[in-house]
C-alpha positions in Angstrom: -21.6 46.1 9.9 -20.8 42.9 8.3 -22.1 41.4 5.1 -22.1 37.8 3.7 -21.0 39.0 0.2 -18.0 36.8 -0.7 -14.8 38.6 -1.9 -13.9 37.4 -5.4 -10.4 36.1 -5.8 -8.3 38.6 -7.8 -6.8 35.8 -10.0 -10.3 34.4 -10.7 -11.6 37.9 -11.5 -8.7 38.5 -13.9 -9.3 35.1 -15.6 -13.1 35.8 -16.0 -12.4 39.3 -17.5 -9.9 37.8 -20.0 -12.4 35.1 -21.1 -15.2 37.8 -21.4 -12.9 40.0 -23.5 -11.9 37.0 -25.8 -15.6 36.1 -26.2 -16.4 39.7 -27.2 -13.5 39.7 -29.8 -14.9 36.4 -31.1 -18.3 37.9 -31.6 -16.9 40.9 -33.4 -14.8 38.6 -35.7 -17.8 36.4 -36.5 -20.0 39.5 -37.3 -17.2 41.0 -39.4 -16.5 37.8 -41.4 -20.1 37.1 -42.1 -20.7 40.8 -43.1 -17.7 40.6 -45.4 -18.9 37.4 -47.1 -22.4 38.9 -47.5 -21.0 42.1 -49.0 -18.3 40.4 -51.2 -20.9 38.1 -52.9 -23.9 40.4 -52.6 -25.8 37.7 -50.7 -28.6 39.8 -49.3 -30.4 42.8 -50.7 -33.1 45.1 -49.5 -36.5 43.4 -49.5 -35.1 39.9 -49.4 -36.9 37.2 -47.3 -34.2 34.8 -46.2 -35.0 31.2 -45.1 -32.4 30.2 -42.5 -32.1 26.4 -42.5 -31.8 25.3 -38.8 -30.8 21.8 -38.2 -30.1 22.0 -34.4 -26.3 21.8 -34.9 -23.7 24.4 -33.9 -23.3 25.8 -37.5 -26.9 26.6 -38.1 -27.4 28.1 -34.6 -24.4 30.3 -35.2 -25.7 31.3 -38.7 -29.1 32.4 -37.3 -27.5 34.2 -34.4 -25.1 36.2 -36.4 -27.6 37.0 -39.1 -30.0 38.3 -36.5 -27.3 40.5 -35.0 -26.4 41.9 -38.5 -30.1 42.5 -39.3 -30.3 44.9 -36.4 -27.4 46.9 -37.7 -27.9 46.6 -41.4 -28.7 49.8 -43.4 -31.2 47.8 -45.5 -34.4 46.0 -44.5 -34.8 42.3 -45.0 -36.6 39.4 -43.3 -35.4 36.2 -41.6 -37.4 33.1 -41.0 -35.9 30.0 -39.4 -36.9 26.7 -40.8 -36.3 23.3 -39.3 -37.0 20.0 -41.1 -38.0 17.4 -38.5 -37.0 14.1 -40.3 -38.6 12.0 -37.6 -35.3 10.6 -36.4 -35.7 8.3 -33.4 -35.3 10.2 -30.2 -35.4 13.6 -31.9 -36.4 16.2 -29.2 -39.2 17.9 -31.2 -39.8 20.5 -28.5 -36.3 21.9 -28.3 -36.2 24.1 -31.4 -39.8 25.5 -31.1 -39.0 26.5 -27.5 -35.7 28.0 -28.4 -37.0 30.0 -31.4 -40.0 31.2 -29.5 -37.8 32.7 -26.8 -35.5 34.2 -29.5 -38.5 36.0 -31.0 -37.7 35.1 -34.6 -40.3 33.9 -37.1 -40.0 30.2 -37.6 -41.5 27.1 -39.3 -41.1 23.5 -38.4 -41.7 21.1 -41.3 -42.3 17.5 -40.4 -41.4 14.8 -43.0 -40.4 11.2 -42.3 -37.3 11.1 -44.5 -35.5 9.1 -41.9 -37.5 5.9 -42.7 -37.0 6.4 -46.4 -33.2 6.7 -46.1 -32.9 3.8 -43.7 -35.0 1.6 -46.0 -33.2 2.5 -49.2 -29.5 2.8 -48.1 -27.9 -0.5 -47.0 -26.4 -0.6 -43.5 -22.9 0.9 -43.4 -23.3 2.8 -46.6 -23.1 6.6 -46.8 -26.6 8.1 -46.4 -25.7 11.8 -47.0 -26.5 11.9 -50.8 -30.0 10.6 -50.6 -30.8 12.4 -47.3 -29.5 15.7 -48.9 -31.6 15.2 -52.0 -34.8 14.6 -50.0 -34.1 17.6 -47.8 -33.4 19.8 -50.7 -36.7 19.1 -52.4 -38.7 19.7 -49.2 -36.9 22.9 -48.4 -37.5 24.3 -51.8 -41.2 23.7 -51.4 -41.2 25.3 -47.9 -39.3 28.3 -49.2 -41.9 28.7 -51.9 -44.8 28.5 -49.5 -43.2 31.0 -47.1 -42.4 33.4 -49.9 -38.7 33.3 -49.4 -36.3 34.1 -52.3 -33.0 33.3 -50.4 -32.0 30.1 -48.7 -29.2 30.4 -46.1 -27.1 27.3 -45.3 -24.7 26.9 -42.4 -21.6 25.7 -44.3 -18.4 27.3 -43.1 -14.8 27.7 -44.4 -13.8 24.2 -43.3 -16.8 22.6 -45.1 -15.8 24.4 -48.3 -12.2 23.1 -48.1 -13.4 19.6 -47.3 -15.6 19.6 -50.3 -12.7 20.8 -52.5 -10.5 17.9 -51.4 -13.3 15.3 -51.5 -13.9 16.2 -55.1 -10.2 16.1 -55.9 -9.5 12.8 -54.1 -12.7 10.9 -55.0 -14.3 12.7 -57.9 -11.3 13.8 -60.0 -12.7 17.3 -60.1 -11.4 20.7 -59.1 -14.7 21.7 -57.6 -15.5 23.4 -54.3 -18.6 24.7 -52.6 -19.6 28.2 -53.7 -20.6 31.0 -51.3 -23.6 31.8 -53.5 -25.4 29.8 -56.3 -28.8 29.5 -57.9 -30.8 26.5 -56.7 -31.1 23.4 -58.9 -34.6 24.3 -59.9 -33.5 27.9 -60.8 -36.0 29.4 -58.4 -34.0 30.4 -55.3 -30.6 31.9 -54.5 -28.7 29.7 -52.0 -26.2 31.6 -49.8 -23.5 30.5 -47.3 -22.9 33.5 -45.1 -20.4 31.5 -42.9 -18.0 31.1 -45.9 -15.2 33.0 -44.2 -15.7 31.5 -40.7 -13.4 28.9 -39.2 -15.1 25.9 -37.7 -13.1 26.2 -34.5 -14.6 29.7 -33.9 -18.1 28.3 -34.4 -17.3 25.5 -31.8 -16.2 28.1 -29.3 -19.1 30.4 -30.0 -21.6 27.5 -29.5 -20.0 26.9 -26.1 -20.3 30.6 -25.2 -23.9 30.8 -26.3 -24.8 27.3 -24.9 -27.0 26.4 -27.8 -29.3 23.4 -27.3 -27.4 21.2 -29.7 -29.4 18.3 -31.3 -27.2 15.5 -32.6 -27.9 14.0 -36.0 -28.5 10.2 -36.0 -28.1 9.9 -39.8 -25.0 11.3 -41.4 -23.8 12.8 -38.2 -23.4 9.4 -36.6 -21.2 7.9 -39.4 -17.6 8.2 -38.3 -16.3 6.4 -41.3 -17.3 9.0 -43.8 -14.6 10.3 -46.3 -15.7 13.8 -45.2 -14.8 13.1 -41.6 -11.4 11.8 -42.6 -10.7 14.8 -44.8 -11.9 17.1 -42.0 -9.4 15.4 -39.6 -6.6 16.0 -42.1 -7.5 19.7 -42.4 -7.7 20.1 -38.6 -4.2 18.6 -38.3 -2.9 21.0 -40.9 -4.4 23.9 -39.1 -2.9 22.9 -35.8 0.6 22.4 -37.3 0.6 25.2 -39.8 -1.6 28.2 -38.7 -2.8 30.2 -41.6 -2.7 27.3 -44.1 -6.5 27.0 -44.3 -7.1 30.7 -44.7 -4.6 30.7 -47.6 -6.4 27.7 -49.1 -9.7 29.5 -49.0 -8.1 32.6 -50.6 -6.8 30.4 -53.4 -10.4 29.6 -54.3 -10.9 33.3 -54.9 -7.7 33.6 -57.0 -7.9 31.1 -59.8 -5.6 31.2 -62.8 -7.1 29.1 -65.6 -4.0 29.3 -67.8 -2.0 27.5 -65.1 -4.4 24.6 -64.7 -5.2 22.0 -67.3 -8.9 22.4 -68.1 -9.2 22.8 -71.9 -12.8 24.1 -71.5 -11.7 27.0 -69.3 -8.6 28.0 -71.3 -7.9 27.6 -75.1 -4.8 25.5 -74.9 -5.4 23.9 -78.3 -5.4 27.3 -80.1 -2.6 28.9 -78.0 0.1 30.4 -80.1 3.2 32.6 -79.7 2.7 36.3 -80.1 6.3 37.6 -80.3 5.4 40.2 -77.7 6.8 40.1 -74.2 4.3 39.6 -71.3 4.2 42.6 -68.9 3.8 40.2 -66.0 7.1 38.5 -66.8 7.8 34.8 -67.5 5.3 32.9 -65.4 5.8 29.6 -67.3 8.9 28.6 -65.2 9.1 31.0 -62.3 7.4 29.9 -59.1 4.7 32.1 -57.8 5.7 33.9 -54.6 4.0 32.9 -51.4 1.5 35.4 -50.0 3.0 38.0 -47.8 0.6 37.1 -45.1 1.4 33.4 -45.2 3.0 31.9 -42.1 3.8 28.6 -44.0 7.4 27.4 -44.1 8.9 27.1 -47.6 9.3 23.3 -47.4 6.5 21.2 -45.9 6.1 17.5 -46.1 2.6 16.4 -45.2 1.0 13.2 -46.4 -2.1 13.9 -48.6 -3.4 10.4 -48.5 -6.8 9.7 -46.9 -7.2 6.1 -45.9 
């Protein structure tokens, strides 16, 4: 008796198995990293109602996906509600997110506000629109969170976003300021959390491909390729390609700050500093270079241009 069932090529079967195994490892890594960030910063507690801001991009899709997976396994009970702000951008496919979220079975709310027209009217052509767009979105999302009874607002910023913000503030704002994993909202009413704080953008890109999310491109800030953030992002990606581990160590540095070895007089009392006549148990750190982290894969001497044109 013959059948028409095709015989799978062994090489192709081996390749498919390898891809499936790598995708499974990626899923475990994403869940582990998000879980660690939530635990390290105590982002979510029992009884919380978390508003997950969903833009239609890869980051926010991944955020909602992983939070839903962790919710099923968590020893505590908390709620998730996905919220999208439809800013009435031309060509925005208004049916994509409602259809996707309905199939997903997660509670959701679509808020429609024409901020696109406001931004385009106020900001001259060619100028950065992110600042005004962000302020408008923030006010609307705070109101929606209040109406939905949410006490936490989850954003989809990842590790690379945080490092980009650090360098942008250094290069263009003359501040050593990053993007915190957890902070109180401007109005003091909500806790804003970033559960993807430990997650690399390249892993999110791969996971979005695996999950085949219905990505919706942004025609405001997402369409501006001359942004300083884009240029800094390109710089970081080049570093990550040439020197694996560098971005991870940079993120760790934000968690290991030594105020006495910076220059902020508000953080450390340099003006009143005086000798004690007592040896420091940690040794002489004024001249000795700090050792590299044992886990670092960076070479001792690296020459990389820091300029962002």
